[in-house]
N, C-alpha and C positions, 0 to 999 in steps of 0.2 A: 460793278454797278448793282445797286439794290433795286428790286422791283417791289412795290407795295400796291397790290391790286385789291380793291374792295369788291367783294362779290356778294350781292344780295340774293338770297335764296327765298323764293316765295313757295312755301312748303305746303304740302297736303294737310288739310285740317278736317278731321273727322270724315275723311273720304269724300267731302262734298266739293272741294275745289281742286283744280288741276295742279299737278306738281310742276311748277315753272321755275327754272333755274337758269341763271346766266352763268355758263361755265367759265372756268379760267381761260384767259386769252392765250396763255401758254400752258401746255400740259406739264404735269409733274413727271418728267421722264428722267429724273436724276435721284440719287439717294437723298431721302428727305426725312426730316423730323416733323411730325404732326403734333402741334401743341394746342391743347384745349384751354381756352380762356373763359373761366366760369362767369365772372361778372360782366364781361364784354359780350358774351354769347357769340363766340367766334372761334375759329381755328387759325393759328399762325403756321405757315409752312416755312421751314428753314432748310435751305440747301446745305447739306452737310459736307459737300465737296469743297465749298468755299466758306462755310460757316456764316452765311448771311441770310437775313430775312428775305424771303421771296414773295410771299403773298399772305393776305388775310381774308378769310371767308366769313361772312356774317350770317347768323341764323335770324329768321324773321319770326318764327314761332318757337315757343319754349324758352326757358331761361336756365342758367347755371348748368351748362354741359359739364360733365365730370370726366371719368376715365374713358379711354378710347381703345378699341381692340380691332384687329384685322383678321381676315380669314386666312386659311393656309396658303392660298395662292396669291395673297397679298394684293388683290385687286379690289377688295371691298373693306369698308370701315363700318363699325357700329359704335354709336355713342348714345348714352342716356343723358337727356336733359332733365335734371332732377327737380328743378323748380325751387330749390332752396340752397342757401349758402352753407357748404360743408367745410369751409376753410378753418373754422374754429373747432372742429371735431366732428366725428361721423355719426355718433349715436344720438338718440333723442329727437330724430327728425322724421317721424313716421307719417306726418301729415303734409301734403302739398296738393294744390289744385291744378298745377301747371306742369305735369311731368309727361315727357314724350320720349319716344325711341326713334332713332333715325339711322338709316343705312345709306352710305354714300359710296360712289365710285371713287377709288383712291387716286386715279390719275387726273381727274378734273373736278372732283367734289360734287358731281351731279347726284341729285337725290334719286335713290332706287326705291326706297320705301320709308314711310313715315307714319307714326301712329301715337295716339295718346295712350298713356298707361294709367291703370286704376290706382296703383300704389307707387310710392317712391322706390325707384330702382337705382342703386348706386352705379351699376355698370351692367354690361351684357357681353357675352362671348359667343363666337361661332363654335358649334359642336358637330360631331358626327359627319365628318367629311364636308363641312360647311353647308349641310342641308338644313341645319337647325340653328336657332339663336336661343340661348338660355338666359333668362332674366329673373333675378331674385326680386321678390316683393317684400319690402321691409314692413312687416307687421308682426304682432305678438306671436301668432302662430304662422311661422315663416313658410313661404312657398317659393319654389322656382318654377316659372312658367317656361314651357317649351313652345317655341314659335317656329313656324315655317319661315326659313330664311329669305324666301322670295317675296312673300306678301305679308309677313308678320302675323298671320292667323294662328291662333292658339291651337296646338295639337296635343297638349298634355300638360300635366303639372306634377311636381315632386314636393312632398312635405319635408321640410328641414327644421332647424331649430328656431328659437325666438329671435326676431329682429335681424334677419340676414342682411349683411352689408355687401361686401365685394364677392363676386364669384370669379374664380380663376381655374386654370387647368394645368396639369403637369406638362412638361415639354413634349411628351409623346401623345398627349391627349387621351390617355386611358381613363383618367378620373377628372371630375370637377370637384373643386374644394370651395365650400361655402362657409364664410366666417359669420357665425351667429353672434352679433354684438351684444344682444341682451341675454343670450343663453350661455355666453362664455365657452363656446365650443366651436368645433369645425365639423361640418357634415361632409362626408366623402361619398360622392356619387359615382357609380360605375357607368361610364359613358355608353357602353353597349346595351345595358339593361335599364338604364334610368332609375336604378334603385340605390337608396342610401345603404351602403354596405358597412359603414362604420361612423360613429360620432366620437370625436376625441375632445376631452375637456382640456382647456388651455387657461390662460390668464384672463384678467378682466378686460372686457370690451375688445375682442379681436376684430380687426378691420379687414385685412387681406392676407391670403396665403400666397406668397409670391414665388413663382417657379424658378428653379435654378438648374443649370446644366449638369450639376453633380447628382441629379436625381433626388433632390430634396425640395421641400416647400418650406418657406420661412414666414411664420405668422407673426405679425406685429400687433401687440396688445397695447392700446393707447393708455388705459387707466393704470394697469399694473406695471407698465413700462418694462415690458419683456419681449423677447423674441423666442418663439418656439420653432425648433427644427423638426420637421416630419420627414421620415424616410419613405419615399414613394414605393419602394420594393416591399417593405414590411408594413407600411401604414402605422408606424409607431413613432412616438416622440424620441428622438435620439440626442437632443441637447436643448438647453435653455440658457439664454443670455439675459442676465439682469442688467438693466440700463439705469442711468441717472437722468434720463430725459424721456420725453414722449416721442416714440418713433412714428414716422409718417410713411415710410416705404423701405423695402429691403431689396437689394439687387446683388447678385453673385457674379463676380468677374472670373470667367473660366481660365483666363491666361495668367492672372496674378494669384488666383485662388483666394481672393479676398471677398468678404462681405462688406457692402456699403449700406449704411443706414442713415436716412435723412433725419434731421433734428429740427423740427419746426420752431421749437422754443428758442434755440440759439442760432438759428439761421445758417445751418451748414450740414456737413455730412461727416460721419465717423466711418473709418474703415477698420476691419478686424481681420486678423490672421489666425489660422488654426495652429496652435502651438501645444504640443503634448496632449492632443485630442481635446483642447479647449479653445474656444474663440476668445482671443485677447485683443483688446483695442490697441491699435498702433498709432493712430493720429486722428486729428480733427481739422477740417477745413471749412472756413466761413465762405458760403456761396452767396447768400442773400436772405433777407427776412422772409420767413414763412417757407423755408425749403421743404419740398414735398416729394414729387416723383423722380425716379432715376431710371435711365435706360442707357445702354452702351451701344456703340456702333458695332458692325459685324466683326471687325478685327479686335474688338474689346480694348482699343487703344485710347478711346475717349468716352467720357461719361457726359450725359446731358441731364441737367437737374433743373426742374421748375421751381421758381421762388415766388410763391403766391402773393406775398405782400410787397415784394420788390418789383413785380411785373417784369421779370427777366427770366431767361434761361442761361444758366452757367454751363460753360464747356470746360471740363477738367481733364487734364492729362492723366490717364489711368496708371501710367508707370511712375511718374514723379509725384502724383497727388498734388499738383499745382493747378490753379485756375488759369485757363488760357484766355477766356473771353466771356463777357456778358452780352447777351443779345436782348434788346428791349422788345417785348411783345405787348399784348394788351392786358387788361386787368384780370388779376387772379388766375394765372396759368396754373393748372393742376396736372391733368393727365398728359402723358407724352408717349409717342410711339415712333419708332424708326422703321422705315421700309427701305431696303436696299436691293 
């Protein structure tokens, strides 16, 4: 049986009104996928034990929520509501008047903190033992803001390259990686010192450096249609993959040792194997129009892919590379996160 529960969140606005939330009637005490629906201003919760939609939570303030991140203890979520539609591409969107940052309790989606942001911020991540949230500010002279994770008060800032888009971190949390969309570079920040220790030139319009369990980061460049592999141990580029499509997201499956790259143009996902020290494309699977983000479950047996234009999440068998199911969510699903 499916449960579809609409939860209306009356959020804090400029610190003047109270944070009032009607929590979920049933807590999320099962392995779940959290799907951010940009156009609908909502989060869909999928129970990944039975692969069914469980609930949908609505935002009342802010528009176009984008990617979603969790803290290390997996009990808090942070989402940037960017205020603009990024489904057609990530660059050239530096002006928005309705950008917000929200921190939620993962078990019932209760609001912990909420605040308006001065600049467009594509996403945010928890850093330094979950005591801080780092937030890139997309402007010509790029900055990453450091915020107190409890109250979202600014405690510092870090200068990065031009037009920073997504901020991510390696699987161990030693470094933050900021893709500078206008600077065609990746700024690498030491988490312990908050200093940029290296800037690496990559292809045209890098969007995100996606972490992998093989101690690499995979940078997708939308305009030059390339993937750059950065080794976390050396902070050097160790490989480049030339594509014939615009990449949207990269994920590494540690069980099959495959790279999965979503293809928004053709509505699907490509997988690659490392053969003779080169990434070679093995196959392509159609998932849905506007294929975007990818995540795997803990056992790496299933992939979950958001399809922004189809308004679905595709579940794919990671061993056979066959689609198992499409789950209808709300409009323009983009970011996705699994907590188990």
